[in-house]
C-alpha positions in Angstrom: -34.9 93.0 219.2 -33.9 90.7 222.0 -36.8 88.4 222.8 -38.8 85.7 221.1 -40.8 88.3 219.3 -39.9 91.8 218.2 -41.4 95.1 217.1 -39.4 97.8 215.5 -38.6 100.2 218.3 -39.9 103.7 218.0 -37.5 106.6 218.1 -38.2 109.3 220.6 -38.1 112.9 219.4 -37.5 115.8 221.8 -40.8 117.8 222.2 -39.2 121.2 222.9 -35.9 123.0 223.2 -35.2 121.6 226.7 -33.1 118.8 225.3 -30.8 121.4 223.7 -30.4 123.1 227.1 -29.4 119.7 228.6 -26.9 119.3 225.8 -25.2 122.5 226.8 -25.3 121.8 230.5 -24.3 118.1 230.4 -22.3 118.0 227.1 -23.6 116.3 224.0 -21.7 113.1 224.8 -24.0 112.5 227.8 -27.3 113.5 226.2 -29.4 110.5 225.3 -27.1 108.1 227.1 -28.7 105.7 229.6 -27.3 106.2 233.2 -24.5 103.8 234.0 -25.2 100.7 236.0 -24.6 101.3 239.7 -25.0 105.1 239.6 -27.7 107.0 241.4 -31.0 107.3 239.4 -31.7 110.9 238.2 -34.6 112.7 239.9 -38.3 112.2 239.1 -39.7 115.1 241.1 -41.0 117.0 238.1 -43.4 114.2 237.1 -47.2 114.8 237.2 -48.5 111.6 238.7 -51.7 109.8 237.7 -53.2 106.7 239.3 -51.1 107.3 242.4 -52.4 107.6 246.0 -53.2 111.2 247.1 -50.1 113.0 248.2 -47.8 110.5 246.6 -44.5 111.8 245.2 -42.0 110.4 242.8 -38.9 111.1 244.8 -36.1 108.7 245.8 -36.4 109.4 249.5 -40.0 108.2 249.5 -39.3 105.2 247.2 -36.3 104.0 249.1 -36.4 100.3 249.8 -38.5 99.6 246.7 -37.4 98.2 243.4 -38.6 100.7 240.9 -39.3 100.0 237.2 -39.6 103.1 235.0 -41.4 102.3 231.8 -40.8 105.0 229.1 -43.7 104.8 226.6 -46.2 106.9 224.5 -49.8 106.5 223.5 -48.8 106.6 219.9 -46.1 103.8 220.3 -47.7 100.6 219.2 -45.0 98.3 220.7 -45.6 100.1 224.0 -49.3 99.4 223.8 -48.7 95.8 222.8 -46.5 95.2 225.9 -49.2 96.4 228.3 -50.6 92.9 229.1 -47.1 91.8 230.2 -46.5 95.0 232.2 -49.9 94.7 233.9 -49.2 91.1 234.8 -45.9 92.0 236.4 -47.5 94.8 238.5 -50.3 92.5 239.7 -48.0 89.6 240.6 -45.6 91.6 242.8 -46.0 93.1 246.2 -46.6 96.9 246.0 -44.8 97.4 249.3 -41.6 96.2 247.7 -42.0 97.2 244.0 -43.2 100.3 242.2 -43.9 100.7 238.5 -44.0 104.1 237.0 -44.9 104.5 233.3 -43.5 107.8 232.0 -44.8 109.6 228.9 -43.9 113.1 227.7 -47.2 113.8 225.8 -49.9 116.3 226.7 -51.6 115.4 230.0 -55.0 115.2 228.4 -53.8 112.8 225.8 -52.5 110.5 228.5 -55.6 110.8 230.6 -57.8 110.0 227.6 -55.7 106.9 226.8 -56.1 105.6 230.3 -59.9 105.7 230.1 -59.7 103.3 227.2 -56.8 101.1 228.2 -55.7 99.5 231.4 -52.1 100.4 232.6 -51.4 99.1 236.1 -49.1 101.1 238.5 -48.4 104.8 238.5 -48.3 106.9 235.4 -46.1 109.9 235.2 -46.4 112.8 232.7 -43.0 114.4 231.9 -44.4 117.6 230.4 -40.9 119.2 229.9 -39.2 116.2 228.4 -36.4 116.7 231.0 -36.7 113.3 232.6 -36.6 111.6 229.2 -33.3 113.5 228.6 -31.8 112.6 232.0 -32.5 108.9 231.4 -31.2 108.9 227.8 -34.4 107.7 226.2 -33.9 107.5 222.5 -36.5 104.9 221.6 -39.6 103.4 223.2 -40.5 101.2 224.9 -37.5 101.3 227.2 -37.4 100.1 230.8 -35.0 101.4 233.5 -34.7 99.2 236.6 -33.6 100.8 239.9 -32.8 98.9 243.1 -34.0 99.7 246.6 -31.0 102.0 247.2 -32.0 104.2 244.2 -29.2 102.9 242.0 -29.5 101.9 238.3 -29.6 98.2 237.7 -30.3 98.0 233.9 -31.8 99.6 230.8 -33.8 96.9 229.1 -37.2 96.1 227.5 -40.2 95.1 229.6 -41.0 92.0 227.5 -37.7 90.4 228.6 -38.3 91.1 232.3 -39.9 88.5 234.5 -41.3 88.7 238.0 -38.5 86.3 239.2 -35.9 88.8 237.8 -37.3 91.6 239.8 -37.6 89.5 243.0 -34.0 88.7 242.6 -33.1 92.4 242.4 -35.1 93.0 245.6 -33.1 90.3 247.3 -29.8 91.9 246.3 -28.9 89.3 243.8 -27.1 90.0 240.5 -29.4 89.7 237.5 -28.4 89.9 233.8 -31.0 91.7 231.8 -31.1 91.8 228.1 -29.6 95.2 227.2 -31.7 97.7 225.2 -30.2 98.5 221.8 -28.7 101.9 221.0 -28.9 104.0 217.9 -25.9 106.2 217.2 -25.3 108.7 214.5 -21.7 109.1 213.5 -20.5 112.7 213.6 -18.0 114.4 211.3 -15.1 113.8 213.7 -15.4 110.1 213.7 -17.1 109.3 210.4 -14.9 108.4 207.4 -15.0 110.9 204.5 -17.9 110.0 202.3 -15.6 109.8 199.3 -13.7 106.9 200.8 -16.7 104.8 201.7 -17.8 102.0 199.5 -20.6 102.7 197.1 -22.0 99.2 197.5 -21.0 96.8 200.2 -22.5 94.4 202.7 -20.5 92.6 205.5 -21.9 90.0 207.8 -19.8 88.5 210.6 -20.0 87.2 214.2 -19.9 89.9 216.9 -17.5 90.0 219.8 -18.9 88.1 222.8 -19.1 91.3 225.0 -20.3 93.7 222.3 -23.4 95.8 223.1 -26.3 95.8 220.6 -26.4 99.0 218.7 -27.3 100.6 215.4 -24.8 103.1 213.9 -26.1 105.4 211.2 -23.4 106.8 208.9 -25.1 109.0 206.3 -25.1 109.4 203.4 -24.2 105.8 202.6 -25.9 103.5 205.1 -26.0 102.0 208.6 -24.6 99.2 210.7 -26.5 96.8 213.0 -24.1 95.5 215.6 -24.3 92.6 218.1 -27.8 91.6 217.0 -29.1 88.1 217.6 -30.5 86.0 214.7 -34.1 86.6 215.9 -33.6 90.4 215.7 -32.1 90.2 212.2 -35.0 88.2 210.9 -37.6 90.4 212.5 -35.8 93.6 211.4 -34.9 92.8 207.8 -37.6 90.2 206.8 -40.5 91.7 208.8 -41.0 88.2 210.0 -43.5 89.2 212.7 -45.8 91.2 210.3 -45.6 88.9 207.3 -46.5 85.2 207.1 -43.1 83.9 208.2 -43.0 80.6 210.2 -40.0 79.4 212.0 -39.3 75.7 211.7 -36.4 74.8 214.1 -34.0 76.7 216.3 -32.1 79.8 215.4 -28.4 80.1 216.1 -27.6 81.5 219.6 -24.7 83.8 218.6 -24.9 87.5 217.8 -23.8 89.2 214.6 -22.6 92.4 213.0 -24.2 93.6 209.8 -22.5 96.5 208.0 -24.0 98.2 205.0 -23.1 100.8 202.5 -25.4 101.7 199.5 -25.3 104.8 197.2 -28.0 105.3 194.6 -29.2 101.7 194.9 -33.0 100.9 194.6 -34.6 99.9 197.9 -35.8 96.6 196.4 -32.2 95.7 195.6 -31.0 96.7 199.0 -33.6 94.5 200.7 -32.8 91.5 198.6 -29.0 91.8 199.1 -29.4 92.2 202.9 -31.7 89.3 203.1 -29.4 87.0 201.1 -26.5 88.0 203.3 -28.4 87.2 206.5 -29.7 83.8 205.2 -26.2 82.8 203.9 -24.5 83.9 207.2 -27.0 82.1 209.4 -27.2 79.1 207.0 -30.9 79.4 206.8 -33.4 79.1 203.9 -36.9 80.5 203.3 -39.3 78.4 201.3 -42.9 79.2 200.3 -45.2 76.4 201.4 -48.9 76.0 200.7 -51.1 73.8 202.8 -54.6 72.6 201.8 -56.6 71.7 204.9 -60.1 71.9 206.4 -60.5 75.3 208.0 -61.1 76.0 211.7 -64.0 78.3 212.7 -63.2 81.1 215.1 -66.2 81.8 217.3 -67.2 83.7 220.4 -68.1 82.4 223.8 -70.1 83.9 226.6 -66.9 85.4 228.1 -65.9 87.3 224.9 -67.5 90.6 225.8 -65.7 90.9 229.1 -62.3 89.6 228.0 -61.8 91.3 224.6 -59.9 94.6 224.8 -61.1 97.4 222.4 -58.2 99.1 220.8 -57.1 102.6 222.0 -54.7 103.0 219.1 -55.2 105.4 216.3 -52.5 103.8 214.2 -52.9 101.4 211.4 -53.4 97.7 212.1 -50.5 95.5 213.1 -50.8 91.8 213.1 -48.3 89.1 213.4 -47.1 85.7 214.6 -43.5 84.7 215.4 -42.5 81.5 217.2 -45.3 81.2 219.7 -46.2 84.9 220.1 -49.5 86.3 218.7 -49.9 90.1 218.4 -52.9 92.1 217.3 -53.0 95.9 217.3 -56.1 97.9 216.3 -57.2 94.8 214.4 -60.5 93.1 213.6 -61.6 89.6 214.2 -60.7 88.9 210.6 -57.1 90.1 211.3 -57.1 87.8 214.4 -58.2 84.8 212.2 -55.3 85.6 209.8 -52.8 85.5 212.7 -54.2 82.3 214.1 -54.0 80.7 210.7 -50.3 81.6 210.5 -49.5 80.0 213.8 -51.5 76.9 213.2 -50.4 76.6 209.5 -54.1 75.9 209.0 -56.9 78.1 207.5 -59.1 79.9 210.1 -62.5 81.6 209.3 -63.9 84.3 211.5 -67.5 83.6 212.5 -67.5 85.5 215.8 -70.0 88.1 214.6 -67.9 90.7 216.6 -67.3 94.1 215.1 -64.7 96.7 216.0 -61.0 96.9 216.5 -59.1 95.2 219.3 -55.7 94.7 220.9 -54.4 91.3 221.9 -51.1 89.7 222.8 -50.6 86.2 224.0 -48.1 83.4 223.9 -48.8 79.7 223.3 -46.1 77.3 224.6 -47.5 74.1 223.2 -48.3 73.1 219.7 -51.6 72.3 218.0 -55.1 73.6 218.3 -55.7 72.3 221.8 -52.9 74.4 223.3 -54.0 77.5 221.3 -57.7 77.0 222.3 -56.7 76.9 226.0 -55.1 80.3 225.7 -57.8 81.8 223.5 -60.6 80.8 225.9 -58.8 82.2 228.9 -57.5 85.4 227.5 -60.0 86.4 224.9 -63.1 84.3 225.4 -62.8 82.9 221.9 -62.4 79.3 220.6 -61.6 77.4 217.5 -63.8 74.5 216.3 -63.3 72.2 213.3 -65.0 73.3 210.1 -65.9 71.4 206.9 -64.7 73.9 204.2 -61.3 73.1 202.8 -59.0 76.1 202.1 -55.4 76.8 201.5 -52.8 78.8 203.5 -49.3 79.8 202.3 -46.5 80.6 204.8 -42.8 81.5 204.3 -41.0 78.8 206.2 -37.7 79.6 207.8 -35.5 76.6 208.4 -31.9 75.4 208.6 -30.3 74.9 205.2 -29.4 71.3 204.5 -25.9 71.3 203.0 -25.7 68.9 200.1 -22.9 66.3 200.3 -20.7 65.9 197.3 -21.1 62.6 195.4 -18.2 60.1 195.4 -17.6 61.0 191.7 -17.4 64.7 192.5 -15.0 64.0 195.4 -12.8 61.9 193.1 -12.7 64.5 190.4 -11.7 67.2 193.0 -8.6 65.2 193.7 
């Protein structure tokens, strides 16, 4: 996770035996590896294009001169669906003569077509029916964005949420842009893994990562896995489920990146979770405190614009809801779920009185603090608003803040000498 909010990334699974064929032709070390920066982008000719002009082809000769963003996604991938508002905004803010977005899925054509009738996805959509393009581009998890310059060469493998219109404009102008790298998941093989008998049965190590280390996750069964070069934000969202639970960040997280190495054999999951969380909090010098606030509730209500602005969910997955330093996310959730999220961000109770039924998707960011800043975004993006209520209620959040180190008393200092 490399942005101000994070979802667990979804692992991609080959749909047929073609990936095995690529492993034989290319060598297993190249399979599921992103193309190197500066190398020619692999071909796209086998894509079935949707939402493209008649006669359009996804070939590099025809796309020459354009910055191309390939967004690898799936209809079942909830983080992919959640990132659609940002993707659509990028597409609509950039000149189509200079930029081309192609969202690539390897599902059945009808499944993709059905999804597009329910959900807006700007730009071209390509269906990779064989899974071959996924393999050529080393797509192991989704969403993953591959950025290609006007000469058809790889610029970066990243995540669309961390990409801005200014970044892409800079690529089009030939400038060097540093994109947040997408994390990798690696499974150790027998030739490189330590013998299981020599591995610790119970061990957790937390340390600072090397400055130039690439974010990755290394699985080493049967004992555990390592998360390497992960920022503090990613550690909290991965191991505390900060985005999906009622965690609230009070203050700034450390800017550095960290290595978390773990080995557990026959240890209960509850113990593993507790040990990892304590290691992270101690290493980052953070603390989590449960805080309850008793305040008059706000009322969430609809306006005349609600019907046109609310986006019915196209997801068949369970509801996802969450808040994490300024970002609000709702996936396949009701207005009650939205009220829960708003209450978390405000640290104030919110009661749903919209009268709106059904499940919806929403993602928005609020830069300011307080109900006025939140209301400005709610009215513009969802056609909803918060108004003061009279009923007093309570809300409990898990507040994440910097640990205040206690200073020893003069008596303690004297006894130490």
